All heavy atoms as TSV, in Angstrom:
chain	resi	resn	atom	element	x	y	z
A	1	MET	N	N	0.849	-1.164	0.000
A	1	MET	CA	C	0.000	0.000	0.000
A	1	MET	C	C	0.904	1.240	0.000
A	1	MET	O	O	1.769	1.393	0.837
A	1	MET	CB	C	-0.883	-0.028	1.251
A	1	MET	CG	C	-1.987	0.963	1.175
A	1	MET	SD	S	-3.156	1.065	2.567
A	1	MET	CE	C	-3.101	-0.418	3.447
A	2	SER	N	N	0.706	2.142	-0.941
A	2	SER	CA	C	1.519	3.345	-1.002
A	2	SER	C	C	0.819	4.496	-0.286
A	2	SER	O	O	-0.401	4.577	-0.257
A	2	SER	CB	C	1.799	3.720	-2.454
A	2	SER	OG	O	0.600	4.048	-3.106
A	3	GLN	N	N	1.609	5.389	0.282
A	3	GLN	CA	C	1.074	6.547	0.976
A	3	GLN	C	C	1.498	7.811	0.248
A	3	GLN	O	O	2.594	7.896	-0.286
A	3	GLN	CB	C	1.583	6.610	2.405
A	3	GLN	CG	C	1.006	5.529	3.291
A	3	GLN	CD	C	1.498	5.717	4.717
A	3	GLN	OE1	O	2.680	5.935	4.941
A	3	GLN	NE2	N	0.585	5.630	5.666
A	4	ILE	N	N	0.607	8.798	0.268
A	4	ILE	CA	C	0.924	10.094	-0.308
A	4	ILE	C	C	1.464	10.962	0.832
A	4	ILE	O	O	0.759	11.188	1.813
A	4	ILE	CB	C	-0.327	10.742	-0.944
A	4	ILE	CG1	C	-0.870	9.845	-2.046
A	4	ILE	CG2	C	-0.003	12.119	-1.473
A	4	ILE	CD1	C	-2.201	10.295	-2.604
A	5	PRO	N	N	2.708	11.447	0.713
A	5	PRO	CA	C	3.276	12.239	1.808
A	5	PRO	C	C	2.677	13.642	1.884
A	5	PRO	O	O	2.362	14.250	0.872
A	5	PRO	CB	C	4.757	12.309	1.442
A	5	PRO	CG	C	4.792	12.151	-0.034
A	5	PRO	CD	C	3.626	11.252	-0.379
A	6	GLY	N	N	2.513	14.141	3.101
A	6	GLY	CA	C	2.032	15.499	3.304
A	6	GLY	C	C	0.558	15.676	3.017
A	6	GLY	O	O	-0.143	14.744	2.638
A	7	ARG	N	N	0.106	16.896	3.185
A	7	ARG	CA	C	-1.292	17.240	2.923
A	7	ARG	C	C	-1.441	17.748	1.503
A	7	ARG	O	O	-0.527	18.376	0.970
A	7	ARG	CB	C	-1.752	18.331	3.878
A	7	ARG	CG	C	-1.803	17.898	5.305
A	7	ARG	CD	C	-2.325	19.019	6.154
A	7	ARG	NE	N	-2.380	18.608	7.535
A	7	ARG	CZ	C	-2.924	19.331	8.481
A	7	ARG	NH1	N	-3.437	20.514	8.215
A	7	ARG	NH2	N	-2.948	18.903	9.712
A	8	PRO	N	N	-2.604	17.544	0.912
A	8	PRO	CA	C	-2.816	18.108	-0.428
A	8	PRO	C	C	-2.908	19.628	-0.356
A	8	PRO	O	O	-3.409	20.183	0.621
A	8	PRO	CB	C	-4.138	17.493	-0.870
A	8	PRO	CG	C	-4.827	17.108	0.393
A	8	PRO	CD	C	-3.750	16.786	1.387
A	9	LEU	N	N	-2.410	20.296	-1.366
A	9	LEU	CA	C	-2.490	21.748	-1.414
A	9	LEU	C	C	-3.902	22.179	-1.796
A	9	LEU	O	O	-4.582	21.484	-2.546
A	9	LEU	CB	C	-1.487	22.295	-2.427
A	9	LEU	CG	C	-0.019	22.062	-2.082
A	9	LEU	CD1	C	0.874	22.548	-3.221
A	9	LEU	CD2	C	0.342	22.761	-0.790
A	10	PRO	N	N	-4.350	23.341	-1.301
A	10	PRO	CA	C	-5.693	23.821	-1.645
A	10	PRO	C	C	-5.753	24.279	-3.093
A	10	PRO	O	O	-4.741	24.663	-3.684
A	10	PRO	CB	C	-5.902	24.999	-0.694
A	10	PRO	CG	C	-4.526	25.497	-0.418
A	10	PRO	CD	C	-3.655	24.276	-0.409
A	11	THR	N	N	-6.941	24.261	-3.656
A	11	THR	CA	C	-7.164	24.826	-4.979
A	11	THR	C	C	-7.399	26.315	-4.797
A	11	THR	O	O	-8.357	26.725	-4.150
A	11	THR	CB	C	-8.380	24.170	-5.653
A	11	THR	OG1	O	-8.140	22.768	-5.739
A	11	THR	CG2	C	-8.607	24.739	-7.034
A	12	VAL	N	N	-6.505	27.131	-5.340
A	12	VAL	CA	C	-6.606	28.586	-5.192
A	12	VAL	C	C	-7.435	29.142	-6.342
A	12	VAL	O	O	-7.153	28.888	-7.507
A	12	VAL	CB	C	-5.209	29.235	-5.170
A	12	VAL	CG1	C	-5.316	30.740	-5.048
A	12	VAL	CG2	C	-4.388	28.668	-4.016
A	13	THR	N	N	-8.498	29.872	-5.983
A	13	THR	CA	C	-9.374	30.506	-6.972
A	13	THR	C	C	-9.379	32.009	-6.725
A	13	THR	O	O	-8.823	32.477	-5.737
A	13	THR	CB	C	-10.813	29.971	-6.859
A	13	THR	OG1	O	-11.355	30.410	-5.603
A	13	THR	CG2	C	-10.877	28.458	-6.948
A	14	THR	N	N	-10.038	32.757	-7.591
A	14	THR	CA	C	-10.126	34.207	-7.386
A	14	THR	C	C	-10.913	34.539	-6.125
A	14	THR	O	O	-10.687	35.578	-5.518
A	14	THR	CB	C	-10.772	34.903	-8.598
A	14	THR	OG1	O	-12.041	34.319	-8.848
A	14	THR	CG2	C	-9.908	34.769	-9.830
A	15	LEU	N	N	-11.809	33.654	-5.696
A	15	LEU	CA	C	-12.609	33.909	-4.490
A	15	LEU	C	C	-11.840	33.638	-3.202
A	15	LEU	O	O	-12.102	34.243	-2.173
A	15	LEU	CB	C	-13.885	33.065	-4.512
A	15	LEU	CG	C	-14.879	33.386	-5.614
A	15	LEU	CD1	C	-16.055	32.419	-5.565
A	15	LEU	CD2	C	-15.372	34.818	-5.494
A	16	ASN	N	N	-10.870	32.709	-3.223
A	16	ASN	CA	C	-10.166	32.364	-1.992
A	16	ASN	C	C	-8.679	32.722	-2.013
A	16	ASN	O	O	-7.966	32.453	-1.059
A	16	ASN	CB	C	-10.355	30.885	-1.655
A	16	ASN	CG	C	-9.660	29.963	-2.638
A	16	ASN	OD1	O	-8.787	30.343	-3.393
A	16	ASN	ND2	N	-10.061	28.706	-2.624
A	17	GLU	N	N	-8.218	33.347	-3.089
A	17	GLU	CA	C	-6.793	33.661	-3.218
A	17	GLU	C	C	-6.281	34.528	-2.064
A	17	GLU	O	O	-5.207	34.280	-1.515
A	17	GLU	CB	C	-6.527	34.358	-4.546
A	17	GLU	CG	C	-5.067	34.701	-4.750
A	17	GLU	CD	C	-4.809	35.368	-6.082
A	17	GLU	OE1	O	-5.745	35.917	-6.679
A	17	GLU	OE2	O	-3.652	35.324	-6.512
A	18	TYR	N	N	-7.049	35.537	-1.676
A	18	TYR	CA	C	-6.624	36.422	-0.583
A	18	TYR	C	C	-6.392	35.621	0.701
A	18	TYR	O	O	-5.416	35.829	1.405
A	18	TYR	CB	C	-7.669	37.521	-0.358
A	18	TYR	CG	C	-7.297	38.463	0.748
A	18	TYR	CD1	C	-6.386	39.482	0.528
A	18	TYR	CD2	C	-7.836	38.322	2.016
A	18	TYR	CE1	C	-6.018	40.339	1.549
A	18	TYR	CE2	C	-7.473	39.176	3.039
A	18	TYR	CZ	C	-6.567	40.187	2.790
A	18	TYR	OH	O	-6.210	41.027	3.802
A	19	PHE	N	N	-7.292	34.686	1.007
A	19	PHE	CA	C	-7.174	33.876	2.214
A	19	PHE	C	C	-5.888	33.050	2.202
A	19	PHE	O	O	-5.160	32.996	3.193
A	19	PHE	CB	C	-8.386	32.955	2.353
A	19	PHE	CG	C	-8.285	31.986	3.504
A	19	PHE	CD1	C	-8.459	32.419	4.802
A	19	PHE	CD2	C	-8.028	30.647	3.282
A	19	PHE	CE1	C	-8.361	31.532	5.868
A	19	PHE	CE2	C	-7.938	29.762	4.339
A	19	PHE	CZ	C	-8.099	30.202	5.630
A	20	TRP	N	N	-5.580	32.423	1.076
A	20	TRP	CA	C	-4.435	31.522	1.013
A	20	TRP	C	C	-3.105	32.248	0.845
A	20	TRP	O	O	-2.057	31.688	1.158
A	20	TRP	CB	C	-4.617	30.496	-0.091
A	20	TRP	CG	C	-5.704	29.522	0.219
A	20	TRP	CD1	C	-6.880	29.378	-0.439
A	20	TRP	CD2	C	-5.735	28.572	1.290
A	20	TRP	NE1	N	-7.647	28.403	0.157
A	20	TRP	CE2	C	-6.963	27.890	1.219
A	20	TRP	CE3	C	-4.845	28.226	2.300
A	20	TRP	CZ2	C	-7.310	26.893	2.122
A	20	TRP	CZ3	C	-5.208	27.228	3.193
A	20	TRP	CH2	C	-6.426	26.568	3.096
A	21	THR	N	N	-3.111	33.486	0.353
A	21	THR	CA	C	-1.856	34.200	0.140
A	21	THR	C	C	-1.593	35.277	1.189
A	21	THR	O	O	-0.459	35.712	1.341
A	21	THR	CB	C	-1.823	34.842	-1.260
A	21	THR	OG1	O	-2.918	35.737	-1.404
A	21	THR	CG2	C	-1.890	33.772	-2.341
A	22	ALA	N	N	-2.627	35.721	1.907
A	22	ALA	CA	C	-2.423	36.706	2.969
A	22	ALA	C	C	-1.569	36.075	4.056
A	22	ALA	O	O	-1.689	34.897	4.362
A	22	ALA	CB	C	-3.764	37.163	3.534
A	23	GLY	N	N	-0.704	36.837	4.625
A	23	GLY	CA	C	0.182	36.305	5.663
A	23	GLY	C	C	1.568	35.987	5.138
A	23	GLY	O	O	2.499	35.814	5.920
A	24	ALA	N	N	1.719	35.917	3.835
A	24	ALA	CA	C	3.041	35.659	3.268
A	24	ALA	C	C	4.010	36.784	3.621
A	24	ALA	O	O	5.213	36.574	3.685
A	24	ALA	CB	C	2.946	35.490	1.756
A	25	ASP	N	N	3.462	37.969	3.901
A	25	ASP	CA	C	4.295	39.111	4.274
A	25	ASP	C	C	4.466	39.230	5.787
A	25	ASP	O	O	5.014	40.202	6.288
A	25	ASP	CB	C	3.711	40.404	3.712
A	25	ASP	CG	C	2.284	40.674	4.178
A	25	ASP	OD1	O	1.719	39.846	4.931
A	25	ASP	OD2	O	1.730	41.708	3.785
A	26	GLY	N	N	3.962	38.236	6.547
A	26	GLY	CA	C	4.129	38.233	7.994
A	26	GLY	C	C	3.071	39.002	8.768
A	26	GLY	O	O	3.193	39.157	9.970
A	27	VAL	N	N	2.003	39.455	8.102
A	27	VAL	CA	C	0.939	40.213	8.763
A	27	VAL	C	C	-0.305	39.336	8.887
A	27	VAL	O	O	-0.765	38.767	7.891
A	27	VAL	CB	C	0.597	41.500	7.966
A	27	VAL	CG1	C	-0.554	42.239	8.609
A	27	VAL	CG2	C	1.815	42.394	7.872
A	28	LEU	N	N	-0.820	39.200	10.119
A	28	LEU	CA	C	-2.037	38.426	10.347
A	28	LEU	C	C	-3.248	39.260	9.958
A	28	LEU	O	O	-3.398	40.398	10.397
A	28	LEU	CB	C	-2.139	38.020	11.817
A	28	LEU	CG	C	-3.408	37.276	12.226
A	28	LEU	CD1	C	-3.486	35.930	11.508
A	28	LEU	CD2	C	-3.447	37.086	13.724
A	29	ARG	N	N	-4.120	38.711	9.128
A	29	ARG	CA	C	-5.330	39.412	8.693
A	29	ARG	C	C	-6.545	38.547	9.006
A	29	ARG	O	O	-6.562	37.368	8.669
A	29	ARG	CB	C	-5.271	39.697	7.204
A	29	ARG	CG	C	-4.184	40.680	6.828
A	29	ARG	CD	C	-4.107	40.846	5.309
A	29	ARG	NE	N	-3.104	41.804	4.939
A	29	ARG	CZ	C	-1.810	41.518	4.749
A	29	ARG	NH1	N	-1.377	40.291	4.919
A	29	ARG	NH2	N	-0.970	42.459	4.405
A	30	ILE	N	N	-7.538	39.149	9.656
A	30	ILE	CA	C	-8.778	38.446	9.979
A	30	ILE	C	C	-9.934	39.305	9.505
A	30	ILE	O	O	-9.964	40.511	9.734
A	30	ILE	CB	C	-8.893	38.163	11.487
A	30	ILE	CG1	C	-7.748	37.248	11.923
A	30	ILE	CG2	C	-10.242	37.549	11.826
A	30	ILE	CD1	C	-7.725	36.933	13.388
A	31	GLN	N	N	-10.890	38.691	8.840
A	31	GLN	CA	C	-12.045	39.404	8.305
A	31	GLN	C	C	-12.921	39.929	9.442
A	31	GLN	O	O	-13.112	39.270	10.461
A	31	GLN	CB	C	-12.845	38.462	7.413
A	31	GLN	CG	C	-13.982	39.123	6.692
A	31	GLN	CD	C	-14.722	38.129	5.814
A	31	GLN	OE1	O	-14.924	36.982	6.192
A	31	GLN	NE2	N	-15.126	38.570	4.644
A	32	GLU	N	N	-13.482	41.135	9.247
A	32	GLU	CA	C	-14.351	41.740	10.250
A	32	GLU	C	C	-15.660	42.176	9.601
A	32	GLU	O	O	-15.666	42.766	8.522
A	32	GLU	CB	C	-13.676	42.956	10.877
A	32	GLU	CG	C	-14.526	43.630	11.930
A	32	GLU	CD	C	-13.841	44.836	12.548
A	32	GLU	OE1	O	-12.904	45.369	11.942
A	32	GLU	OE2	O	-14.255	45.232	13.638
A	33	CYS	N	N	-16.763	41.890	10.258
A	33	CYS	CA	C	-18.067	42.362	9.805
A	33	CYS	C	C	-18.140	43.860	10.081
A	33	CYS	O	O	-17.887	44.298	11.205
A	33	CYS	CB	C	-19.183	41.630	10.531
A	33	CYS	SG	S	-20.830	42.285	10.148
A	34	GLN	N	N	-18.486	44.639	9.091
A	34	GLN	CA	C	-18.544	46.093	9.236
A	34	GLN	C	C	-19.801	46.542	9.981
A	34	GLN	O	O	-19.870	47.689	10.416
A	34	GLN	CB	C	-18.485	46.758	7.861
A	34	GLN	CG	C	-17.223	46.447	7.078
A	34	GLN	CD	C	-15.966	46.909	7.793
A	34	GLN	OE1	O	-15.824	48.087	8.104
A	34	GLN	NE2	N	-15.078	45.981	8.069
A	35	ASP	N	N	-20.782	45.657	10.156
A	35	ASP	CA	C	-22.015	46.021	10.848
A	35	ASP	C	C	-21.991	45.669	12.336
A	35	ASP	O	O	-22.392	46.460	13.177
A	35	ASP	CB	C	-23.224	45.386	10.169
A	35	ASP	CG	C	-23.500	46.007	8.811
A	35	ASP	OD1	O	-23.147	47.183	8.605
A	35	ASP	OD2	O	-24.063	45.312	7.949
A	36	CYS	N	N	-21.510	44.479	12.688
A	36	CYS	CA	C	-21.527	44.078	14.102
A	36	CYS	C	C	-20.129	43.930	14.703
A	36	CYS	O	O	-19.996	43.586	15.872
A	36	CYS	CB	C	-22.327	42.790	14.276
A	36	CYS	SG	S	-21.480	41.301	13.714
A	37	SER	N	N	-19.084	44.155	13.915
A	37	SER	CA	C	-17.683	44.098	14.356
A	37	SER	C	C	-17.208	42.705	14.751
A	37	SER	O	O	-16.173	42.566	15.413
A	37	SER	CB	C	-17.426	45.071	15.508
A	37	SER	OG	O	-17.707	46.387	15.105
A	38	ALA	N	N	-17.937	41.673	14.374
A	38	ALA	CA	C	-17.505	40.307	14.664
A	38	ALA	C	C	-16.302	39.955	13.802
A	38	ALA	O	O	-16.201	40.364	12.651
A	38	ALA	CB	C	-18.636	39.323	14.383
A	39	LEU	N	N	-15.367	39.208	14.383
A	39	LEU	CA	C	-14.224	38.712	13.633
A	39	LEU	C	C	-14.596	37.350	13.065
A	39	LEU	O	O	-15.093	36.481	13.786
A	39	LEU	CB	C	-13.003	38.617	14.538
A	39	LEU	CG	C	-12.553	39.935	15.150
A	39	LEU	CD1	C	-11.369	39.711	16.086
A	39	LEU	CD2	C	-12.202	40.946	14.076
A	40	ILE	N	N	-14.363	37.166	11.777
A	40	ILE	CA	C	-14.785	35.952	11.075
A	40	ILE	C	C	-13.566	35.232	10.516
A	40	ILE	O	O	-12.779	35.801	9.768
A	40	ILE	CB	C	-15.749	36.305	9.913
A	40	ILE	CG1	C	-16.892	37.197	10.379
A	40	ILE	CG2	C	-16.245	35.050	9.227
A	40	ILE	CD1	C	-17.825	36.567	11.375
A	41	HIS	N	N	-13.398	33.967	10.883
A	41	HIS	CA	C	-12.318	33.146	10.342
A	41	HIS	C	C	-12.802	31.715	10.247
A	41	HIS	O	O	-13.321	31.187	11.225
A	41	HIS	CB	C	-11.085	33.212	11.236
A	41	HIS	CG	C	-9.919	32.502	10.646
A	41	HIS	ND1	N	-9.161	33.040	9.648
A	41	HIS	CD2	C	-9.420	31.282	10.892
A	41	HIS	CE1	C	-8.209	32.178	9.310
A	41	HIS	NE2	N	-8.358	31.113	10.062
A	42	PRO	N	N	-12.680	31.071	9.125
A	42	PRO	CA	C	-12.150	31.580	7.863
A	42	PRO	C	C	-13.111	32.579	7.231
A	42	PRO	O	O	-14.284	32.623	7.584
A	42	PRO	CB	C	-11.991	30.331	7.011
A	42	PRO	CG	C	-12.990	29.372	7.544
A	42	PRO	CD	C	-13.093	29.675	9.019
A	43	PRO	N	N	-12.613	33.387	6.295
A	43	PRO	CA	C	-13.434	34.417	5.648
A	43	PRO	C	C	-14.689	33.840	4.999
A	43	PRO	O	O	-14.656	32.749	4.431
A	43	PRO	CB	C	-12.504	35.006	4.587
A	43	PRO	CG	C	-11.135	34.665	5.048
A	43	PRO	CD	C	-11.240	33.368	5.778
A	44	GLN	N	N	-15.775	34.580	5.100
A	44	GLN	CA	C	-17.063	34.175	4.546
A	44	GLN	C	C	-17.708	35.375	3.855
A	44	GLN	O	O	-17.425	36.511	4.211
A	44	GLN	CB	C	-17.985	33.675	5.660
A	44	GLN	CG	C	-17.461	32.498	6.434
A	44	GLN	CD	C	-17.387	31.243	5.608
A	44	GLN	OE1	O	-18.254	30.978	4.789
A	44	GLN	NE2	N	-16.335	30.467	5.808
A	45	PRO	N	N	-18.613	35.152	2.923
A	45	PRO	CA	C	-19.292	36.267	2.260
A	45	PRO	C	C	-20.391	36.894	3.116
A	45	PRO	O	O	-20.816	38.010	2.875
A	45	PRO	CB	C	-19.871	35.640	0.997
A	45	PRO	CG	C	-20.006	34.200	1.318
A	45	PRO	CD	C	-18.901	33.876	2.285
A	46	ILE	N	N	-20.857	36.157	4.155
A	46	ILE	CA	C	-21.947	36.624	5.013
A	46	ILE	C	C	-21.524	36.430	6.470
A	46	ILE	O	O	-20.976	35.394	6.832
A	46	ILE	CB	C	-23.245	35.822	4.750
A	46	ILE	CG1	C	-23.685	35.977	3.304
A	46	ILE	CG2	C	-24.357	36.249	5.690
A	46	ILE	CD1	C	-24.824	35.053	2.915
A	47	CYS	N	N	-21.801	37.419	7.322
A	47	CYS	CA	C	-21.494	37.305	8.740
A	47	CYS	C	C	-22.371	36.231	9.381
A	47	CYS	O	O	-23.585	36.234	9.225
A	47	CYS	CB	C	-21.728	38.651	9.431
A	47	CYS	SG	S	-21.458	38.587	11.218
A	48	ARG	N	N	-21.758	35.331	10.118
A	48	ARG	CA	C	-22.521	34.240	10.753
A	48	ARG	C	C	-23.306	34.710	11.970
A	48	ARG	O	O	-24.150	34.000	12.481
A	48	ARG	CB	C	-21.586	33.111	11.144
A	48	ARG	CG	C	-20.666	33.441	12.295
A	48	ARG	CD	C	-19.735	32.322	12.612
A	48	ARG	NE	N	-18.768	32.245	11.535
A	48	ARG	CZ	C	-17.521	31.855	11.666
A	48	ARG	NH1	N	-17.088	31.459	12.825
A	48	ARG	NH2	N	-16.694	31.832	10.663
A	49	TYR	N	N	-23.013	35.921	12.453
A	49	TYR	CA	C	-23.682	36.424	13.643
A	49	TYR	C	C	-24.880	37.313	13.324
A	49	TYR	O	O	-25.932	37.151	13.911
A	49	TYR	CB	C	-22.676	37.159	14.532
A	49	TYR	CG	C	-21.551	36.265	14.965
A	49	TYR	CD1	C	-20.305	36.357	14.352
A	49	TYR	CD2	C	-21.736	35.292	15.939
A	49	TYR	CE1	C	-19.261	35.513	14.726
A	49	TYR	CE2	C	-20.704	34.444	16.318
A	49	TYR	CZ	C	-19.471	34.562	15.709
A	49	TYR	OH	O	-18.457	33.721	16.067
A	50	CYS	N	N	-24.690	38.268	12.385
A	50	CYS	CA	C	-25.790	39.189	12.089
A	50	CYS	C	C	-26.322	39.040	10.661
A	50	CYS	O	O	-27.237	39.752	10.265
A	50	CYS	CB	C	-25.350	40.632	12.346
A	50	CYS	SG	S	-24.189	41.291	11.122
A	51	ARG	N	N	-25.745	38.122	9.898
A	51	ARG	CA	C	-26.165	37.810	8.515
A	51	ARG	C	C	-25.928	38.971	7.540
A	51	ARG	O	O	-26.490	39.008	6.468
A	51	ARG	CB	C	-27.630	37.368	8.467
A	51	ARG	CG	C	-28.013	36.283	9.453
A	51	ARG	CD	C	-27.142	35.068	9.421
A	51	ARG	NE	N	-27.409	34.268	8.227
A	51	ARG	CZ	C	-26.660	33.253	7.821
A	51	ARG	NH1	N	-25.606	32.928	8.503
A	51	ARG	NH2	N	-26.981	32.582	6.757
A	52	SER	N	N	-25.069	39.913	7.893
A	52	SER	CA	C	-24.763	41.039	7.029
A	52	SER	C	C	-23.861	40.600	5.872
A	52	SER	O	O	-23.065	39.671	6.001
A	52	SER	CB	C	-24.042	42.124	7.841
A	52	SER	OG	O	-23.541	43.130	6.993
A	53	HIS	N	N	-23.970	41.292	4.765
A	53	HIS	CA	C	-23.086	41.085	3.615
A	53	HIS	C	C	-21.976	42.140	3.595
A	53	HIS	O	O	-21.147	42.147	2.699
A	53	HIS	CB	C	-23.874	41.165	2.318
A	53	HIS	CG	C	-24.806	40.011	2.110
A	53	HIS	ND1	N	-24.463	38.916	1.366
A	53	HIS	CD2	C	-26.042	39.769	2.579
A	53	HIS	CE1	C	-25.480	38.048	1.367
A	53	HIS	NE2	N	-26.442	38.558	2.106
A	54	ASN	N	N	-21.953	43.007	4.589
A	54	ASN	CA	C	-21.014	44.119	4.657
A	54	ASN	C	C	-19.727	43.670	5.357
A	54	ASN	O	O	-19.462	44.017	6.501
A	54	ASN	CB	C	-21.666	45.301	5.391
A	54	ASN	CG	C	-20.832	46.544	5.332
A	54	ASN	OD1	O	-19.905	46.664	4.534
A	54	ASN	ND2	N	-21.161	47.502	6.182
A	55	MET	N	N	-18.952	42.864	4.654
A	55	MET	CA	C	-17.750	42.291	5.225
A	55	MET	C	C	-16.522	43.101	4.845
A	55	MET	O	O	-16.409	43.573	3.730
A	55	MET	CB	C	-17.586	40.843	4.754
A	55	MET	CG	C	-18.790	39.965	5.051
A	55	MET	SD	S	-19.221	39.891	6.791
A	55	MET	CE	C	-17.861	38.968	7.426
A	56	GLY	N	N	-15.613	43.262	5.790
A	56	GLY	CA	C	-14.397	44.017	5.542
A	56	GLY	C	C	-13.228	43.102	5.331
A	56	GLY	O	O	-13.298	41.911	5.463
């Protein structure tokens, strides 16, 4: 039985590229809802707390 070493790399798309490439410069970035100020990780298009689409 053969094993594949390591984890598979994610598929980077235009929608998730920022998530996978942010931090390469050493700066931690976390998405924030502009309406309720909730911190969202991983990034989402809608706030899980107030359902706003106004994401920063």
